[in-house]
N, CA, C and O atoms as a GROMACS GRO file, in nm:
protein
  548
    1MET      N    1   2.380  -2.802   3.786
    1MET     CA    2   2.266  -2.712   3.793
    1MET      C    3   2.137  -2.793   3.784
    1MET      O    4   2.130  -2.897   3.718
    2THR      N    5   2.042  -2.742   3.849
    2THR     CA    6   1.913  -2.809   3.844
    2THR      C    7   1.837  -2.764   3.720
    2THR      O    8   1.872  -2.666   3.655
    3LYS      N    9   1.734  -2.837   3.691
    3LYS     CA   10   1.652  -2.807   3.573
    3LYS      C   11   1.589  -2.668   3.583
    3LYS      O   12   1.579  -2.597   3.484
    4THR      N   13   1.546  -2.631   3.702
    4THR     CA   14   1.484  -2.500   3.724
    4THR      C   15   1.582  -2.388   3.696
    4THR      O   16   1.547  -2.288   3.633
    5ARG      N   17   1.706  -2.404   3.743
    5ARG     CA   18   1.809  -2.302   3.720
    5ARG      C   19   1.842  -2.291   3.571
    5ARG      O   20   1.862  -2.180   3.521
    6LEU      N   21   1.846  -2.402   3.502
    6LEU     CA   22   1.874  -2.399   3.359
    6LEU      C   23   1.764  -2.323   3.284
    6LEU      O   24   1.792  -2.244   3.193
    7VAL      N   25   1.644  -2.347   3.322
    7VAL     CA   26   1.532  -2.278   3.258
    7VAL      C   27   1.540  -2.128   3.286
    7VAL      O   28   1.520  -2.048   3.195
    8LYS      N   29   1.570  -2.090   3.409
    8LYS     CA   30   1.583  -1.948   3.444
    8LYS      C   31   1.694  -1.883   3.362
    8LYS      O   32   1.674  -1.775   3.306
    9TRP      N   33   1.811  -1.947   3.354
    9TRP     CA   34   1.922  -1.891   3.277
    9TRP      C   35   1.886  -1.880   3.129
    9TRP      O   36   1.919  -1.782   3.063
   10PHE      N   37   1.818  -1.980   3.079
   10PHE     CA   38   1.775  -1.978   2.940
   10PHE      C   39   1.683  -1.858   2.914
   10PHE      O   40   1.699  -1.786   2.816
   11LEU      N   41   1.587  -1.837   3.005
   11LEU     CA   42   1.494  -1.725   2.990
   11LEU      C   43   1.566  -1.590   3.000
   11LEU      O   44   1.535  -1.498   2.926
   12ILE      N   45   1.661  -1.578   3.090
   12ILE     CA   46   1.738  -1.454   3.105
   12ILE      C   47   1.818  -1.425   2.979
   12ILE      O   48   1.822  -1.312   2.931
   13ILE      N   49   1.882  -1.527   2.926
   13ILE     CA   50   1.962  -1.511   2.805
   13ILE      C   51   1.874  -1.474   2.687
   13ILE      O   52   1.910  -1.387   2.608
   14MET      N   53   1.758  -1.538   2.673
   14MET     CA   54   1.666  -1.507   2.564
   14MET      C   55   1.614  -1.364   2.575
   14MET      O   56   1.606  -1.293   2.475
   15LEU      N   57   1.577  -1.323   2.694
   15LEU     CA   58   1.528  -1.188   2.716
   15LEU      C   59   1.635  -1.085   2.683
   15LEU      O   60   1.607  -0.985   2.617
   16ALA      N   61   1.755  -1.108   2.728
   16ALA     CA   62   1.866  -1.015   2.701
   16ALA      C   63   1.895  -1.007   2.552
   16ALA      O   64   1.920  -0.899   2.500
   17SER      N   65   1.893  -1.120   2.483
   17SER     CA   66   1.920  -1.118   2.339
   17SER      C   67   1.811  -1.045   2.263
   17SER      O   68   1.839  -0.975   2.166
   18MET      N   69   1.685  -1.060   2.306
   18MET     CA   70   1.576  -0.988   2.239
   18MET      C   71   1.587  -0.839   2.262
   18MET      O   72   1.560  -0.760   2.171
   19LEU      N   73   1.625  -0.798   2.381
   19LEU     CA   74   1.636  -0.656   2.410
   19LEU      C   75   1.746  -0.590   2.327
   19LEU      O   76   1.727  -0.481   2.274
   20PHE      N   77   1.860  -0.657   2.316
   20PHE     CA   78   1.972  -0.597   2.245
   20PHE      C   79   1.964  -0.619   2.095
   20PHE      O   80   2.010  -0.535   2.018
   21ALA      N   81   1.906  -0.729   2.052
   21ALA     CA   82   1.896  -0.758   1.909
   21ALA      C   83   1.795  -0.668   1.841
   21ALA      O   84   1.808  -0.641   1.721
   22CYS      N   85   1.694  -0.621   1.911
   22CYS     CA   86   1.589  -0.540   1.852
   22CYS      C   87   1.614  -0.391   1.868
   22CYS      O   88   1.524  -0.311   1.848
   23ASP      N   89   1.733  -0.355   1.905
   23ASP     CA   90   1.764  -0.215   1.926
   23ASP      C   91   1.800  -0.149   1.792
   23ASP      O   92   1.915  -0.111   1.770
   24GLN      N   93   1.701  -0.137   1.704
   24GLN     CA   94   1.722  -0.077   1.574
   24GLN      C   95   1.621   0.034   1.554
   24GLN      O   96   1.507   0.024   1.599
   25THR      N   97   1.663   0.138   1.486
   25THR     CA   98   1.573   0.247   1.454
   25THR      C   99   1.532   0.234   1.309
   25THR      O  100   1.617   0.215   1.222
   26THR      N  101   1.404   0.244   1.282
   26THR     CA  102   1.355   0.236   1.145
   26THR      C  103   1.366   0.374   1.083
   26THR      O  104   1.316   0.472   1.138
   27THR      N  105   1.431   0.380   0.969
   27THR     CA  106   1.445   0.507   0.899
   27THR      C  107   1.404   0.488   0.755
   27THR      O  108   1.401   0.377   0.703
   28THR      N  109   1.374   0.598   0.692
   28THR     CA  110   1.342   0.596   0.550
   28THR      C  111   1.470   0.626   0.474
   28THR      O  112   1.540   0.722   0.505
   29THR      N  113   1.500   0.544   0.376
   29THR     CA  114   1.618   0.568   0.296
   29THR      C  115   1.593   0.683   0.201
   29THR      O  116   1.480   0.729   0.187
   30ASP      N  117   1.698   0.730   0.136
   30ASP     CA  118   1.684   0.840   0.041
   30ASP      C  119   1.586   0.805  -0.069
   30ASP      O  120   1.517   0.894  -0.121
   31ALA      N  121   1.577   0.677  -0.106
   31ALA     CA  122   1.487   0.635  -0.212
   31ALA      C  123   1.350   0.597  -0.159
   31ALA      O  124   1.262   0.556  -0.236
   32GLY      N  125   1.329   0.609  -0.029
   32GLY     CA  126   1.203   0.567   0.030
   32GLY      C  127   1.089   0.662  -0.001
   32GLY      O  128   1.107   0.784  -0.006
   33TYR      N  129   0.973   0.605  -0.021
   33TYR     CA  130   0.853   0.683  -0.047
   33TYR      C  131   0.752   0.655   0.062
   33TYR      O  132   0.752   0.549   0.124
   34ASP      N  133   0.664   0.753   0.084
   34ASP     CA  134   0.554   0.735   0.176
   34ASP      C  135   0.429   0.793   0.112
   34ASP      O  136   0.437   0.884   0.030
   35TYR      N  137   0.315   0.740   0.151
   35TYR     CA  138   0.189   0.789   0.094
   35TYR      C  139   0.171   0.938   0.119
   35TYR      O  140   0.110   1.008   0.038
   36ASP      N  141   0.224   0.987   0.230
   36ASP     CA  142   0.213   1.130   0.262
   36ASP      C  143   0.285   1.218   0.160
   36ASP      O  144   0.258   1.337   0.152
   37ASP      N  145   0.376   1.160   0.084
   37ASP     CA  146   0.448   1.235  -0.020
   37ASP      C  147   0.362   1.260  -0.143
   37ASP      O  148   0.401   1.333  -0.233
   38PHE      N  149   0.244   1.198  -0.147
   38PHE     CA  150   0.160   1.202  -0.266
   38PHE      C  151   0.021   1.260  -0.238
   38PHE      O  152  -0.078   1.214  -0.295
   39THR      N  153   0.013   1.358  -0.150
   39THR     CA  154  -0.117   1.415  -0.114
   39THR      C  155  -0.185   1.483  -0.232
   39THR      O  156  -0.308   1.493  -0.236
   40SER      N  157  -0.107   1.530  -0.329
   40SER     CA  158  -0.167   1.599  -0.444
   40SER      C  159  -0.244   1.504  -0.535
   40SER      O  160  -0.327   1.548  -0.614
   41ILE      N  161  -0.217   1.375  -0.525
   41ILE     CA  162  -0.290   1.278  -0.609
   41ILE      C  163  -0.371   1.180  -0.524
   41ILE      O  164  -0.412   1.074  -0.573
   42THR      N  165  -0.394   1.215  -0.398
   42THR     CA  166  -0.475   1.132  -0.310
   42THR      C  167  -0.620   1.178  -0.316
   42THR      O  168  -0.648   1.298  -0.307
   43VAL      N  169  -0.710   1.084  -0.333
   43VAL     CA  170  -0.854   1.114  -0.339
   43VAL      C  171  -0.909   1.103  -0.198
   43VAL      O  172  -0.911   0.995  -0.139
   44TYR      N  173  -0.955   1.216  -0.146
   44TYR     CA  174  -1.009   1.218  -0.010
   44TYR      C  175  -1.161   1.207  -0.007
   44TYR      O  176  -1.219   1.168   0.095
   45ASP      N  177  -1.226   1.242  -0.116
   45ASP     CA  178  -1.372   1.239  -0.125
   45ASP      C  179  -1.412   1.123  -0.214
   45ASP      O  180  -1.384   1.124  -0.334
   46LYS      N  181  -1.479   1.022  -0.157
   46LYS     CA  182  -1.513   0.903  -0.235
   46LYS      C  183  -1.601   0.935  -0.355
   46LYS      O  184  -1.600   0.862  -0.453
   47TYR      N  185  -1.677   1.044  -0.348
   47TYR     CA  186  -1.765   1.080  -0.459
   47TYR      C  187  -1.687   1.136  -0.578
   47TYR      O  188  -1.744   1.156  -0.686
   48GLN      N  189  -1.559   1.163  -0.560
   48GLN     CA  190  -1.474   1.208  -0.669
   48GLN      C  191  -1.400   1.094  -0.739
   48GLN      O  192  -1.334   1.116  -0.840
   49GLN      N  193  -1.411   0.973  -0.686
   49GLN     CA  194  -1.333   0.860  -0.738
   49GLN      C  195  -1.357   0.834  -0.886
   49GLN      O  196  -1.264   0.793  -0.956
   50LEU      N  197  -1.477   0.857  -0.935
   50LEU     CA  198  -1.505   0.837  -1.078
   50LEU      C  199  -1.504   0.968  -1.156
   50LEU      O  200  -1.543   0.970  -1.273
   51ASN      N  201  -1.460   1.075  -1.094
   51ASN     CA  202  -1.460   1.206  -1.159
   51ASN      C  203  -1.326   1.278  -1.147
   51ASN      O  204  -1.322   1.401  -1.145
   52MET      N  205  -1.218   1.204  -1.141
   52MET     CA  206  -1.087   1.265  -1.120
   52MET      C  207  -1.032   1.330  -1.247
   52MET      O  208  -0.962   1.432  -1.239
   53ALA      N  209  -1.062   1.275  -1.361
   53ALA     CA  210  -1.009   1.328  -1.487
   53ALA      C  211  -1.092   1.272  -1.602
   53ALA      O  212  -1.162   1.172  -1.586
   54ASP      N  213  -1.084   1.338  -1.717
   54ASP     CA  214  -1.146   1.284  -1.837
   54ASP      C  215  -1.052   1.180  -1.896
   54ASP      O  216  -0.933   1.178  -1.865
   55GLY      N  217  -1.104   1.094  -1.980
   55GLY     CA  218  -1.021   0.991  -2.041
   55GLY      C  219  -0.997   0.877  -1.945
   55GLY      O  220  -1.085   0.842  -1.866
   56THR      N  221  -0.878   0.820  -1.951
   56THR     CA  222  -0.844   0.703  -1.869
   56THR      C  223  -0.750   0.741  -1.756
   56THR      O  224  -0.653   0.815  -1.776
   57TYR      N  225  -0.779   0.690  -1.638
   57TYR     CA  226  -0.689   0.704  -1.523
   57TYR      C  227  -0.709   0.582  -1.434
   57TYR      O  228  -0.797   0.500  -1.459
   58TYR      N  229  -0.628   0.572  -1.332
   58TYR     CA  230  -0.629   0.456  -1.243
   58TYR      C  231  -0.645   0.502  -1.099
   58TYR      O  232  -0.597   0.609  -1.061
   59LEU      N  233  -0.712   0.421  -1.020
   59LEU     CA  234  -0.726   0.442  -0.876
   59LEU      C  235  -0.657   0.327  -0.805
   59LEU      O  236  -0.692   0.211  -0.825
   60TYR      N  237  -0.559   0.360  -0.722
   60TYR     CA  238  -0.489   0.257  -0.644
   60TYR      C  239  -0.547   0.257  -0.503
   60TYR      O  240  -0.526   0.351  -0.427
   61PHE      N  241  -0.619   0.150  -0.469
   61PHE     CA  242  -0.679   0.134  -0.337
   61PHE      C  243  -0.582   0.057  -0.248
   61PHE      O  244  -0.540  -0.054  -0.281
   62PHE      N  245  -0.546   0.117  -0.135
   62PHE     CA  246  -0.450   0.055  -0.043
   62PHE      C  247  -0.496   0.079   0.100
   62PHE      O  248  -0.580   0.165   0.127
   63GLY      N  249  -0.440   0.002   0.190
   63GLY     CA  250  -0.462   0.022   0.333
   63GLY      C  251  -0.328   0.023   0.403
   63GLY      O  252  -0.244  -0.063   0.378
   64THR      N  253  -0.306   0.119   0.490
   64THR     CA  254  -0.179   0.122   0.564
   64THR      C  255  -0.171   0.003   0.659
   64THR      O  256  -0.062  -0.031   0.705
   65TRP      N  257  -0.283  -0.059   0.689
   65TRP     CA  258  -0.292  -0.177   0.775
   65TRP      C  259  -0.271  -0.306   0.696
   65TRP      O  260  -0.259  -0.413   0.754
   66CYS      N  261  -0.267  -0.296   0.563
   66CYS     CA  262  -0.261  -0.413   0.474
   66CYS      C  263  -0.116  -0.455   0.450
   66CYS      O  264  -0.038  -0.378   0.393
   67SER      N  265  -0.080  -0.574   0.492
   67SER     CA  266   0.059  -0.619   0.477
   67SER      C  267   0.098  -0.635   0.330
   67SER      O  268   0.213  -0.612   0.294
   68HIS      N  269   0.004  -0.675   0.245
   68HIS     CA  270   0.035  -0.689   0.103
   68HIS      C  271   0.060  -0.552   0.040
   68HIS      O  272   0.149  -0.536  -0.044
   69CYS      N  273  -0.020  -0.454   0.080
   69CYS     CA  274   0.000  -0.317   0.030
   69CYS      C  275   0.136  -0.264   0.073
   69CYS      O  276   0.208  -0.202  -0.006
   70GLU      N  277   0.172  -0.290   0.197
   70GLU     CA  278   0.301  -0.244   0.248
   70GLU      C  279   0.417  -0.313   0.177
   70GLU      O  280   0.523  -0.253   0.157
   71SER      N  281   0.399  -0.439   0.139
   71SER     CA  282   0.507  -0.513   0.074
   71SER      C  283   0.539  -0.459  -0.065
   71SER      O  284   0.652  -0.475  -0.113
   72ILE      N  285   0.442  -0.396  -0.132
   72ILE     CA  286   0.466  -0.342  -0.267
   72ILE      C  287   0.466  -0.190  -0.268
   72ILE      O  288   0.475  -0.129  -0.375
   73LYS      N  289   0.455  -0.129  -0.153
   73LYS     CA  290   0.442   0.017  -0.141
   73LYS      C  291   0.554   0.091  -0.215
   73LYS      O  292   0.525   0.181  -0.294
   74GLN      N  293   0.677   0.057  -0.191
   74GLN     CA  294   0.788   0.130  -0.254
   74GLN      C  295   0.784   0.118  -0.406
   74GLN      O  296   0.807   0.216  -0.476
   75THR      N  297   0.756  -0.001  -0.457
   75THR     CA  298   0.748  -0.021  -0.602
   75THR      C  299   0.632   0.058  -0.661
   75THR      O  300   0.646   0.123  -0.765
   76VAL      N  301   0.517   0.052  -0.596
   76VAL     CA  302   0.399   0.124  -0.645
   76VAL      C  303   0.425   0.274  -0.648
   76VAL      O  304   0.402   0.339  -0.750
   77LEU      N  305   0.473   0.328  -0.538
   77LEU     CA  306   0.494   0.473  -0.531
   77LEU      C  307   0.606   0.519  -0.623
   77LEU      O  308   0.598   0.627  -0.681
   78TYR      N  309   0.710   0.439  -0.636
   78TYR     CA  310   0.818   0.474  -0.730
   78TYR      C  311   0.763   0.479  -0.873
   78TYR      O  312   0.792   0.572  -0.948
   79THR      N  313   0.686   0.378  -0.908
   79THR     CA  314   0.628   0.373  -1.043
   79THR      C  315   0.537   0.493  -1.068
   79THR      O  316   0.546   0.559  -1.172
   80ILE      N  317   0.450   0.522  -0.972
   80ILE     CA  318   0.360   0.636  -0.986
   80ILE      C  319   0.439   0.766  -0.999
   80ILE      O  320   0.404   0.852  -1.080
   81ASP      N  321   0.544   0.779  -0.922
   81ASP     CA  322   0.626   0.901  -0.924
   81ASP      C  323   0.695   0.921  -1.059
   81ASP      O  324   0.726   1.034  -1.096
   82HIS      N  325   0.720   0.813  -1.131
   82HIS     CA  326   0.794   0.821  -1.257
   82HIS      C  327   0.706   0.809  -1.382
   82HIS      O  328   0.758   0.798  -1.493
   83LEU      N  329   0.574   0.809  -1.364
   83LEU     CA  330   0.485   0.804  -1.480
   83LEU      C  331   0.488   0.937  -1.554
   83LEU      O  332   0.489   1.044  -1.492
   84GLU      N  333   0.488   0.930  -1.685
   84GLU     CA  334   0.486   1.053  -1.765
   84GLU      C  335   0.353   1.072  -1.836
   84GLU      O  336   0.311   1.186  -1.858
   85ASN      N  337   0.286   0.965  -1.871
   85ASN     CA  338   0.163   0.975  -1.949
   85ASN      C  339   0.038   0.935  -1.873
   85ASN      O  340  -0.062   1.006  -1.875
   86ASP      N  341   0.043   0.821  -1.806
   86ASP     CA  342  -0.075   0.770  -1.736
   86ASP      C  343  -0.091   0.839  -1.600
   86ASP      O  344   0.006   0.886  -1.540
   87LYS      N  345  -0.215   0.844  -1.553
   87LYS     CA  346  -0.247   0.907  -1.426
   87LYS      C  347  -0.294   0.801  -1.328
   87LYS      O  348  -0.381   0.720  -1.360
   88VAL      N  349  -0.237   0.803  -1.208
   88VAL     CA  350  -0.279   0.713  -1.100
   88VAL      C  351  -0.308   0.798  -0.978
   88VAL      O  352  -0.226   0.880  -0.937
   89PHE      N  353  -0.425   0.777  -0.920
   89PHE     CA  354  -0.464   0.846  -0.798
   89PHE      C  355  -0.468   0.745  -0.684
   89PHE      O  356  -0.499   0.628  -0.705
   90LEU      N  357  -0.438   0.790  -0.564
   90LEU     CA  358  -0.434   0.704  -0.447
   90LEU      C  359  -0.562   0.715  -0.366
   90LEU      O  360  -0.616   0.824  -0.348
   91VAL      N  361  -0.610   0.601  -0.317
   91VAL     CA  362  -0.728   0.598  -0.231
   91VAL      C  363  -0.694   0.515  -0.109
   91VAL      O  364  -0.675   0.394  -0.118
   92SER      N  365  -0.687   0.580   0.006
   92SER     CA  366  -0.659   0.511   0.131
   92SER      C  367  -0.790   0.451   0.183
   92SER      O  368  -0.887   0.522   0.206
   93VAL      N  369  -0.789   0.320   0.201
   93VAL     CA  370  -0.909   0.250   0.246
   93VAL      C  371  -0.900   0.228   0.396
   93VAL      O  372  -0.813   0.156   0.445
   94THR      N  373  -0.991   0.291   0.468
   94THR     CA  374  -0.999   0.268   0.612
   94THR      C  375  -1.117   0.178   0.647
   94THR      O  376  -1.119   0.115   0.753
   95SER      N  377  -1.215   0.174   0.557
   95SER     CA  378  -1.330   0.086   0.572
   95SER      C  379  -1.402   0.081   0.437
   95SER      O  380  -1.362   0.152   0.344
   96THR      N  381  -1.504   0.001   0.426
   96THR     CA  382  -1.579  -0.004   0.300
   96THR      C  383  -1.645   0.129   0.270
   96THR      O  384  -1.681   0.156   0.155
   97ALA      N  385  -1.661   0.213   0.370
   97ALA     CA  386  -1.720   0.345   0.349
   97ALA      C  387  -1.626   0.436   0.270
   97ALA      O  388  -1.669   0.541   0.221
   98SER      N  389  -1.499   0.397   0.255
   98SER     CA  390  -1.402   0.475   0.177
   98SER      C  391  -1.418   0.454   0.027
   98SER      O  392  -1.356   0.526  -0.052
   99ILE      N  393  -1.499   0.357  -0.011
   99ILE     CA  394  -1.510   0.318  -0.152
   99ILE      C  395  -1.648   0.356  -0.205
   99ILE      O  396  -1.750   0.325  -0.143
  100LEU      N  397  -1.649   0.423  -0.317
  100LEU     CA  398  -1.775   0.461  -0.380
  100LEU      C  399  -1.852   0.337  -0.421
  100LEU      O  400  -1.798   0.250  -0.488
  101PRO      N  401  -1.979   0.328  -0.381
  101PRO     CA  402  -2.058   0.212  -0.424
  101PRO      C  403  -2.059   0.203  -0.577
  101PRO      O  404  -2.073   0.304  -0.646
  102GLY      N  405  -2.045   0.083  -0.627
  102GLY     CA  406  -2.041   0.064  -0.772
  102GLY      C  407  -1.901   0.038  -0.824
  102GLY      O  408  -1.884  -0.012  -0.935
  103ILE      N  409  -1.800   0.072  -0.746
  103ILE     CA  410  -1.663   0.043  -0.789
  103ILE      C  411  -1.629  -0.102  -0.761
  103ILE      O  412  -1.547  -0.161  -0.832
  104ASP      N  413  -1.690  -0.160  -0.662
  104ASP     CA  414  -1.679  -0.303  -0.630
  104ASP      C  415  -1.539  -0.349  -0.592
  104ASP      O  416  -1.500  -0.462  -0.623
  105VAL      N  417  -1.462  -0.265  -0.526
  105VAL     CA  418  -1.334  -0.309  -0.470
  105VAL      C  419  -1.363  -0.376  -0.337
  105VAL      O  420  -1.424  -0.316  -0.248
  106THR      N  421  -1.320  -0.501  -0.324
  106THR     CA  422  -1.344  -0.575  -0.200
  106THR      C  423  -1.216  -0.609  -0.126
  106THR      O  424  -1.221  -0.648  -0.009
  107ASP      N  425  -1.101  -0.595  -0.192
  107ASP     CA  426  -0.973  -0.627  -0.129
  107ASP      C  427  -0.869  -0.522  -0.166
  107ASP      O  428  -0.882  -0.451  -0.266
  108THR      N  429  -0.768  -0.514  -0.082
  108THR     CA  430  -0.653  -0.430  -0.113
  108THR      C  431  -0.530  -0.519  -0.116
  108THR      O  432  -0.524  -0.618  -0.044
  109PRO      N  433  -0.433  -0.485  -0.198
  109PRO     CA  434  -0.430  -0.373  -0.292
  109PRO      C  435  -0.515  -0.401  -0.416
  109PRO      O  436  -0.528  -0.515  -0.461
  110SER      N  437  -0.571  -0.294  -0.471
  110SER     CA  438  -0.646  -0.303  -0.596
  110SER      C  439  -0.615  -0.182  -0.682
  110SER      O  440  -0.597  -0.071  -0.631
  111LEU      N  441  -0.608  -0.205  -0.810
  111LEU     CA  442  -0.586  -0.098  -0.906
  111LEU      C  443  -0.703  -0.100  -1.003
  111LEU      O  444  -0.725  -0.198  -1.074
  112VAL      N  445  -0.778   0.010  -1.004
  112VAL     CA  446  -0.900   0.019  -1.084
  112VAL      C  447  -0.874   0.110  -1.203
  112VAL      O  448  -0.830   0.224  -1.187
  113GLN      N  449  -0.903   0.060  -1.322
  113GLN     CA  450  -0.893   0.141  -1.443
  113GLN      C  451  -1.027   0.208  -1.468
  113GLN      O  452  -1.130   0.141  -1.473
  114VAL      N  453  -1.025   0.340  -1.483
  114VAL     CA  454  -1.146   0.418  -1.507
  114VAL      C  455  -1.131   0.488  -1.642
  114VAL      O  456  -1.031   0.556  -1.666
  115THR      N  457  -1.229   0.471  -1.729
  115THR     CA  458  -1.230   0.540  -1.858
  115THR      C  459  -1.364   0.610  -1.874
  115THR      O  460  -1.470   0.549  -1.861
  116ASP      N  461  -1.357   0.738  -1.902
  116ASP     CA  462  -1.478   0.819  -1.918
  116ASP      C  463  -1.575   0.799  -1.802
  116ASP      O  464  -1.695   0.783  -1.823
  117HIS      N  465  -1.521   0.801  -1.681
  117HIS     CA  466  -1.598   0.797  -1.556
  117HIS      C  467  -1.666   0.662  -1.531
  117HIS      O  468  -1.758   0.654  -1.449
  118GLU      N  469  -1.621   0.557  -1.599
  118GLU     CA  470  -1.675   0.422  -1.580
  118GLU      C  471  -1.562   0.326  -1.545
  118GLU      O  472  -1.452   0.338  -1.599
  119VAL      N  473  -1.587   0.232  -1.454
  119VAL     CA  474  -1.488   0.129  -1.421
  119VAL      C  475  -1.475   0.034  -1.539
  119VAL      O  476  -1.574  -0.024  -1.585
  120VAL      N  477  -1.352   0.019  -1.588
  120VAL     CA  478  -1.325  -0.069  -1.702
  120VAL      C  479  -1.264  -0.201  -1.657
  120VAL      O  480  -1.297  -0.306  -1.710
  121ALA      N  481  -1.174  -0.195  -1.558
  121ALA     CA  482  -1.106  -0.316  -1.510
  121ALA      C  483  -1.065  -0.296  -1.364
  121ALA      O  484  -1.039  -0.185  -1.320
  122ILE      N  485  -1.060  -0.408  -1.291
  122ILE     CA  486  -1.013  -0.407  -1.153
  122ILE      C  487  -0.906  -0.514  -1.140
  122ILE      O  488  -0.930  -0.631  -1.169
  123HIS      N  489  -0.788  -0.473  -1.096
  123HIS     CA  490  -0.676  -0.565  -1.074
  123HIS      C  491  -0.659  -0.579  -0.922
  123HIS      O  492  -0.633  -0.481  -0.853
  124VAL      N  493  -0.675  -0.701  -0.872
  124VAL     CA  494  -0.675  -0.724  -0.728
  124VAL      C  495  -0.558  -0.813  -0.690
  124VAL      O  496  -0.536  -0.917  -0.753
  125GLY      N  497  -0.483  -0.773  -0.588
  125GLY     CA  498  -0.370  -0.852  -0.539
  125GLY      C  499  -0.238  -0.793  -0.584
  125GLY      O  500  -0.233  -0.712  -0.676
  126THR      N  501  -0.133  -0.834  -0.518
  126THR     CA  502  -0.001  -0.774  -0.543
  126THR      C  503   0.047  -0.798  -0.687
  126THR      O  504   0.088  -0.703  -0.754
  127ASP      N  505   0.043  -0.921  -0.734
  127ASP     CA  506   0.094  -0.949  -0.868
  127ASP      C  507   0.013  -0.880  -0.978
  127ASP      O  508   0.073  -0.815  -1.064
  128PRO      N  509  -0.119  -0.890  -0.980
  128PRO     CA  510  -0.195  -0.819  -1.083
  128PRO      C  511  -0.176  -0.668  -1.079
  128PRO      O  512  -0.169  -0.604  -1.184
  129VAL      N  513  -0.167  -0.610  -0.960
  129VAL     CA  514  -0.145  -0.465  -0.949
  129VAL      C  515  -0.009  -0.428  -1.007
  129VAL      O  516   0.002  -0.333  -1.085
  130LEU      N  517   0.094  -0.502  -0.969
  130LEU     CA  518   0.229  -0.471  -1.020
  130LEU      C  519   0.239  -0.493  -1.170
  130LEU      O  520   0.306  -0.416  -1.239
  131GLU      N  521   0.174  -0.598  -1.222
  131GLU     CA  522   0.176  -0.623  -1.366
  131GLU      C  523   0.108  -0.509  -1.442
  131GLU      O  524   0.158  -0.466  -1.546
  132CYS      N  525  -0.003  -0.461  -1.392
  132CYS     CA  526  -0.073  -0.351  -1.457
  132CYS      C  527   0.012  -0.224  -1.452
  132CYS      O  528   0.026  -0.155  -1.552
  133LEU      N  529   0.067  -0.194  -1.336
  133LEU     CA  530   0.151  -0.075  -1.322
  133LEU      C  531   0.272  -0.080  -1.414
  133LEU      O  532   0.314   0.023  -1.468
  134ALA      N  533   0.328  -0.199  -1.432
  134ALA     CA  534   0.446  -0.214  -1.519
  134ALA      C  535   0.414  -0.179  -1.664
  134ALA      O  536   0.502  -0.141  -1.741
  135GLY      N  537   0.287  -0.191  -1.702
  135GLY     CA  538   0.248  -0.159  -1.838
  135GLY      C  539   0.214  -0.013  -1.860
  135GLY      O  540   0.185   0.028  -1.972
  136LEU      N  541   0.217   0.067  -1.754
  136LEU     CA  542   0.187   0.209  -1.766
  136LEU      C  543   0.312   0.288  -1.800
  136LEU      O  544   0.424   0.244  -1.775
  137SER      N  545   0.291   0.406  -1.856
  137SER     CA  546   0.408   0.490  -1.888
  137SER      C  547   0.389   0.631  -1.838
  137SER      O  548   0.477   0.716  -1.856
   0.00000   0.00000   0.00000
């Protein structure tokens, strides 16, 4: 075989393997969570972000476009779903306009602790967010 024929066969084989190897349907498992399952605790009005409850609560800022947010999504939502005492509200970030000025969230994922309508702490990144959530009950 000539070099050109080898290259053609290689390309045909690669194309065929990609077509058949990627023939998978993405499904949600029984334990899977989605942000749409938590509409009752999603903050849609940015002006409510510091007025969700009295006392202490948390705001979880995420983006569906954010790969880091997606990588911890199941853990975050599972934890939120099983909290008995602490309150966590979800804030979907589509742009900086989604964030109330003064909260100073610049990256996602972020978990903001709010006490008496004031920002007390901001945890930015996957590890700090998960560590903070692990301490909630």
